[in-house]
N, C-alpha and C positions, 0 to 999 in steps of 0.2 A: 505493498500500499503506499503508494506516493504522496506528495504534497498536493493539494487542489489551490490553495494561497497562500501568501508571502504572511508571516509574521515576525518579530522581531527578536535578534539575539541580546545575549548580555551587553557585548562589544558591539552591537550594533553600529553601522553606519546611516543614518539620517542627515540628508542632504534638500533643502529649500533650494527652490531656485526663487531668482529674485526679481519681484513686482510688486507692487503697489499690494498692501493690502488693509481690508479694514476691522475695523471689530464683529462683523461679522462675516467676515470673507478672509480667504487664507490665500497664503503664498502656498503653489504646488508643492508637497510632499513627496521628495522620491524617499521609496522606501527599498535598500539595496539588499538587507538580511532577512533570515527566514528564522526559525522558532526562538523564542527568548527561553531564557531558564537562569533561577537564582544560585546554578553553581556554576556555567561558563565553563572555563575548560578546567583539565582534572584538578581535583583538590586532592593533596595530599595523604592526608586523613580520614579521607573520605570512603569509606568500604562496603563490603556488604553488597545485596542487589540491587541499593541504590546507584550503587558505581555502574553496573550494568545498564540498568536504567537510561542513564545521564550517556554513556557511551553511544547509545542506541537513538539517542534524541541528538547529538551533538553529528553523528553518521548523515544525517537527514541536512546536513547545512553543508554550502560548497567549502573549498578550498578559501575562497576569498570570504567565508564567514568564518570558520572555524581553521585556518589555517592547520592546525597540527589533526584533525579528527573527520575534519570536515572529508565527505567522499562523493556528495551528489554532486554530477556536474554543472559545470555553468548554465550551459546548453538548454539544462531540465530545467536550471532552477527559474531562466528566463523565459521559458516557454510560459511557466507556471504563473510568471509575477507580472507576465506583461498586460490584463486588464486592469490591475491594478499599480502598474509599477508609479505613475503619479497621483498624489492624491491632491486635493483641495477640502481641506476640513470645513464640516456647515455643524452650526448650532445641533439643527436638526437632525444630522447622521451622526453627530457625536450622539446627540438622542436616546438614538437607537440603538447604537451602540451598548450604550450604559444598561438602556432597557432590557435589553436582548441576555448581556452577559449577567443582571439579576436573575436571571430567567434560571442562567446554567448554575452560579453559585445558588441560591438558594436551592436546587434541586440535588446538589451536593451535601449542602449544609444541612436540608433535610435528611439525607439518608444517612449520614454520620450523626445525627444528633437523636435519631428514631431509638427508642426504645428498644422495637421490639429487634433491632440492625444489633444492637449491643456487642453480644459477641464477635461477629461478623466487623463491623467500622468504629465501635465505642470507641477507641485509642485516639479516633482522630476527632473527637470532639472536643469542639474549644480551644480548639490547636496554636487560635493567633494569628491564623490565616485566614479569618473569613472575612466575607469583602458582603454580603448583603447588604448590614445595616450601614456601612460607608458610601454604596450607591444609593439607598434609599436617598441619604442627606446630597448627595450629587443629583440624583433626577431633581428633585425640587429645586434645588438651586437652579440647575439648569431651565426650568419650567419657569423662575419668578426672574430671571435675570433675561430672556428672551425671547418673554411671552408666549413659552409653549406649554402644552397640555400635556402632560402624562399619559401614559397608554400601559397594558399589560401584554407584555411580548407574543408576537403573535410569527413571526418568522424564526429564523437561522438558530435565537436562544431556544426559543420555545420547543422545538424540535432538538437540541441539543439534548434540553433538560430533559424532554419525554425519552429521549435513547437514554441517557444517565439512569435516570432511575428505571428501567426495566433491565439494563445491564445489571444495575447491581443486585438484583434480585436473581441473577442466571451464572454470575461470573466474575467474581469477588475481582479476582487478577486481573481481570481487564479495565473492570470499575476503576481500580486503583491505579494504572496506568495513568486514567482519567483525568483521577484526582490529582497525580501527581504535574504530569504535564500543565494544567491550567495554573495550579497554584506558585510552580514554580518558575513556569514561564510568565505571569504576572508579574513577578516579583523582582525583574530585570526588565528583560526586554518591554513589555508591559507597561515600567516605568518611562522607559525613552520615549515610549510612542507617547504619553499622556504627557509628558513634558512639554514634546514636541507640539504637538496642537494645543496644549495653554499657551503655549507663546504664541501660536499663531491665532487664536479665538477667543481666549479669556482674557488676553494682557498679563500671563504668566501665573494664573490665579491654580495654587493647587488641591485640588481635590482630593477630598477623603478615600477615594476608590485607590489613590497611590498613598497612604499613609497608614502606617501600626504604627498602633501604640498599646496594644491590649497583650500581657502575658512577655514582657520583656523587649517589646519590640519585635521588627522583622527579623532578624540576626539569628535571633533566641528562638525564634519558632520555626523559621527554617530548619534549624539544628537540630529542634527536638522531633520534628516534623519527619528527617530523615533518619532517624531513630527507629522510631517509630514504624517505620513503609519497612527496615532493617528487618525487626522483631516478628511484624506480621507476616515479611515473604518467608521468613525461615520454615514457618511449620507448611510450606508449598511443594507440590513435587515440581521435578525440571518439568513436568510438561505445563504444569499452571502457570511456573515463568515464566515459560517461554509465550504463551500467549498472552501476557502481559506485557512483553516486549514485543511482540509481531501489533501489538493495540498502536505502537505510537505514531505512525502514519495515518491513523483514520484520527487518532486527540490531534495531530497537527491540521489535519482539512477541516476538522469540526472547527476549530478555534478560528484558521482561517478566515472563514465563511463571516464568524463574528466583524473580525478586522474589515472588511470589505464597507461593514456598514459605515464607518467614521467617514468617508468623502461621497 
């Protein structure tokens, strides 16, 4: 399974073309990189199954995006990125991205927070990486600032959320793959996208979606969740671990569809 849309990695190259910008309109944004992760290059202390997950994710980058670990050909990446190679973010598009993203995070947080799933996913409850409450605030802010109306997700986010809810019941290893990739990507490349879009249409306003204040902050939460992922995966068979790894491309694809909404 290969990517159908670009995302941004930890060391993403994001460039803006030079043309006048307004508060409700932005310069075209060129997205050069692929999916982002809160681990980036190999970390010496990182071991266990999380390291396998990281390597598979990084292999889906090109050499340009991940010089040491990228394996995807530049030609393939260009073909996939062509439809959204240049973005011109708008308030309406960004609001759509936030709303559809909230549906995905709400679904994942609902799964891990459900007492009925305590034995399978309970360790990930209140991890510190939760984003739903932050998105509630940001959506309200966007609506107030730009005179827009809030609505429920109806597109890519709704579909991804429904997919995750069903997957959690049938294949925990595959669900965990999405859990890992969505949260860790947002903590790195996602923040780079958010910062750049904020400069373009929000006058540099930092949204809550890109802030982590609970449970010791982002770094502590990421470290803690890495440990939990390793603990949980120790009980999996090799076949289950492989299923988890093979789901990485699907995670990239579905997350990329959300990013397309920004422009």
